[in-house]
C-alpha positions in Angstrom: -26.0 17.9 49.0 -28.0 15.2 47.1 -26.6 13.9 43.8 -28.9 15.4 41.2 -27.2 13.6 38.2 -30.0 11.8 36.3 -30.1 8.0 36.8 -29.4 7.3 33.1 -26.2 9.4 33.2 -24.6 7.3 36.0 -21.7 6.2 33.7 -18.7 7.6 35.6 -15.6 5.5 35.1 -15.0 3.9 38.4 -11.8 2.7 40.2 -10.0 6.0 40.1 -8.4 5.0 43.4 -5.4 3.3 42.0 -1.7 4.4 42.2 -1.8 8.2 42.0 1.1 10.6 41.4 0.5 14.3 41.3 -0.7 17.4 43.0 -3.0 17.6 46.0 -5.0 20.4 47.7 -4.8 21.4 51.4 -7.3 18.6 52.2 -5.1 16.0 50.5 -7.6 15.6 47.7 -6.1 14.9 44.3 -6.2 18.3 42.6 -4.2 19.9 39.9 -2.0 17.8 37.5 -1.7 14.1 38.2 -1.8 10.6 36.8 -3.2 7.2 37.8 -1.7 3.9 36.7 -3.3 0.5 36.4 -1.4 -2.8 35.8 -2.8 -6.0 34.4 -2.1 -9.0 36.7 -1.8 -12.6 35.8 -5.4 -13.2 36.9 -6.8 -10.8 34.3 -7.5 -7.9 36.7 -6.6 -4.3 35.8 -7.6 -3.0 39.2 -6.1 -3.7 42.6 -9.6 -3.7 44.2 -10.8 -6.5 41.8 -7.9 -8.6 42.8 -8.2 -7.9 46.5 -11.8 -8.9 46.6 -10.9 -12.4 45.7 -8.6 -12.6 48.7 -11.6 -12.5 51.1 -12.6 -16.1 50.6 -12.4 -18.3 53.7 -8.9 -19.2 54.8 -7.3 -16.1 53.2 -6.1 -13.0 54.9 -8.0 -9.7 54.6 -5.9 -7.4 52.4 -5.6 -3.7 52.9 -7.1 -2.0 49.8 -4.7 0.9 50.2 -1.7 -1.3 49.8 -1.4 -0.9 46.0 2.0 -2.5 45.8 1.1 -5.8 47.6 3.9 -8.3 46.6 1.4 -11.2 46.4 -0.2 -9.6 43.3 1.7 -10.9 40.2 1.7 -8.3 37.5 2.3 -8.5 33.7 4.0 -6.0 31.5 0.7 -4.3 30.4 -0.1 -1.0 32.0 -2.7 1.8 31.4 -1.9 5.3 32.5 -4.3 8.3 32.7 -2.7 11.8 32.7 -4.7 14.9 33.2 -6.1 17.6 35.5 -7.9 16.7 38.7 -10.4 18.4 41.1 -11.9 16.9 44.3 -10.3 13.5 43.7 -11.6 13.1 40.1 -10.4 14.0 36.7 -11.8 17.4 35.7 -10.7 18.9 32.4 -8.4 17.5 29.7 -7.1 14.0 30.0 -5.3 11.3 28.1 -5.1 7.5 28.4 -2.1 5.5 27.4 -1.7 1.7 26.9 1.9 0.7 27.3 2.9 4.3 26.6 0.8 4.6 23.4 -2.0 7.2 23.4 -5.5 5.7 22.8 -7.8 8.4 24.3 -7.8 12.1 24.6 -10.7 14.2 25.7 -12.5 16.1 28.4 -13.7 14.7 31.7 -15.8 16.1 34.5 -16.1 14.5 38.0 -14.6 11.3 36.6 -17.1 11.1 33.7 -16.1 11.5 30.0 -17.9 14.8 29.5 -17.4 17.0 26.4 -15.4 16.2 23.3 -13.5 12.9 23.2 -11.5 11.0 20.6 -10.3 7.5 21.1 -9.5 4.1 19.6 -11.9 1.2 20.3 -10.0 -2.0 20.9 -10.4 -5.2 23.0 -8.6 -3.6 25.9 -10.5 -0.3 25.6 -13.7 -2.3 26.0 -12.8 -4.5 28.9 -11.2 -1.6 30.7 -14.4 0.4 30.3 -13.5 3.5 28.3 -16.0 2.8 25.6 -19.4 2.4 27.3 -22.0 3.5 24.7 -24.9 1.1 24.4 -24.4 0.4 20.7 -22.8 -3.0 20.3 -19.4 -3.6 18.7 -19.5 -6.4 16.1 -16.9 -9.2 16.5 -16.3 -8.3 20.1 -16.3 -11.1 22.6 -14.4 -11.6 25.9 -13.5 -15.3 25.3 -15.1 -18.5 26.5 -12.1 -19.4 28.5 -9.0 -18.0 30.2 -6.7 -18.9 27.2 -8.9 -17.0 24.7 -9.1 -14.1 27.1 -5.3 -13.7 27.4 -4.9 -14.2 23.6 -7.3 -11.3 23.1 -5.4 -9.2 25.6 -2.1 -10.0 23.7 -3.4 -9.2 20.3 -5.7 -6.3 21.5 -7.8 -6.3 18.3 -8.5 -2.9 16.9 -12.3 -2.3 16.3 -12.3 1.3 15.1 -12.6 4.8 16.3 -15.0 7.2 18.0 -14.9 11.0 17.8 -17.6 13.1 19.3 -19.4 14.7 22.2 -20.3 13.1 25.6 -22.4 13.9 28.5 -21.7 12.1 31.8 -20.0 9.2 30.1 -22.3 8.5 27.1 -22.2 9.8 23.6 -24.6 12.8 23.5 -24.5 15.4 20.7 -22.7 15.0 17.4 -20.4 11.9 17.1 -18.7 9.8 14.5 -18.4 6.0 15.1 -16.3 4.2 12.4 -15.7 0.5 12.9 -13.3 -1.7 11.0 -16.2 -4.2 10.5 -17.9 -1.8 8.1 -20.4 -0.5 10.5 -20.5 3.3 11.0 -22.8 6.0 12.3 -22.1 9.7 11.8 -24.7 12.0 13.3 -26.5 13.0 16.5 -26.5 10.8 19.6 -28.6 10.8 22.8 -27.6 8.9 26.0 -25.4 6.5 24.1 -27.6 5.8 21.1 -28.0 7.3 17.7 -30.8 9.8 18.0 -31.7 12.6 15.6 -30.3 13.2 12.1 -27.6 10.9 10.9 -26.2 8.3 8.5 -25.6 4.7 9.3 -23.7 2.2 7.2 -23.6 -1.5 7.5 -21.1 -4.1 6.5 -23.5 -5.6 3.9 -23.6 -2.3 2.0 -26.9 -1.0 3.4 -27.0 2.8 4.1 -29.7 4.5 6.3 -30.1 8.2 6.0 -32.6 10.2 8.1 -33.9 10.5 11.6 -32.9 8.0 14.3 -34.8 7.4 17.5 -36.9 4.9 19.5 -39.2 2.5 17.7 -42.8 2.6 19.0 -41.9 5.4 21.4 -44.7 5.9 24.1 -47.0 3.3 22.5 -48.1 -0.2 23.5 -47.9 -1.4 19.9 -46.8 -5.0 19.6 -44.7 -6.2 16.7 -43.8 -9.6 15.4 -40.5 -8.2 14.0 -37.6 -9.1 16.3 -35.7 -6.0 17.4 -32.9 -6.6 19.8 -32.7 -2.9 20.7 -35.5 -0.5 19.9 -33.4 2.5 20.5 -31.0 4.0 17.9 -33.1 2.8 15.0 -34.0 4.6 11.7 -37.5 5.9 12.2 -37.8 8.3 9.2 -35.8 8.6 6.0 -34.4 6.3 3.3 -32.7 2.9 3.3 -30.5 2.1 0.4 -29.2 -1.4 -0.5 -26.0 -2.6 -2.1 -27.9 -3.7 -5.2 -29.1 -0.2 -5.8 -32.6 -0.6 -4.5 -34.0 1.8 -2.0 -37.0 2.3 0.2 -38.7 5.0 2.2 -39.0 4.5 5.9 -41.5 6.2 8.3 -41.9 4.4 11.6 -42.5 7.5 13.6 -45.2 7.4 16.3 -47.7 10.3 16.7 -45.5 11.9 19.4 -42.4 11.7 17.2 -44.3 13.3 14.3 -45.6 16.0 16.6 -42.0 16.7 17.8 -40.9 17.2 14.2 -43.5 20.0 13.7 -42.1 22.2 16.4 
């Protein structure tokens, strides 16, 4: 049967084939209650497969990907564990992620995707591990210019904030609350990983945007001299308030967006 999941929803968290402990069905598929464990090695890899790929260069032996406990892989003391219900080899139902035994994610999954309600902390490790994969950027996040910076970021595991909301196939979709320590927040409706619909967005400089969020210049060929790094998730209709008390009305809806608002 062909995969009918839309292209833009292809955000399933990969690499579920790590060390698994738990129930299996009659076909030996992971099914029921189980857990998967990832360990950080001294080359910066969380996943055995990432490490194993580097062993394929000329002059090195070809490692068996199923050998999860290969003694050549040097591990650190950092581990991530997922615990939850499984079906057909993927998480399906309620699940939790733990970093060094500390809970940082709880929510619902379906076929390996975050799907349904989820609540989790956003940190450096959360981002590099791939749990947070919305398109909106996290201020102050960087993965380091060199190996020393990377490992320092791993060690400190900077806390960026929290997200609590609804997901569809791995992306925020529905109502969600993003509250970052930088001062950036968005509480409102999301679509495919971006703010979309009614909501309130606050910035670190004190600006507050209230109204309808969407795509600038949707379905038009309009050119603009204003630099917009990402046209999605922008305030298209509402008010913008500034820290000094000033405010302005905003209406950047296209004809098609205005027509949608009528119905």
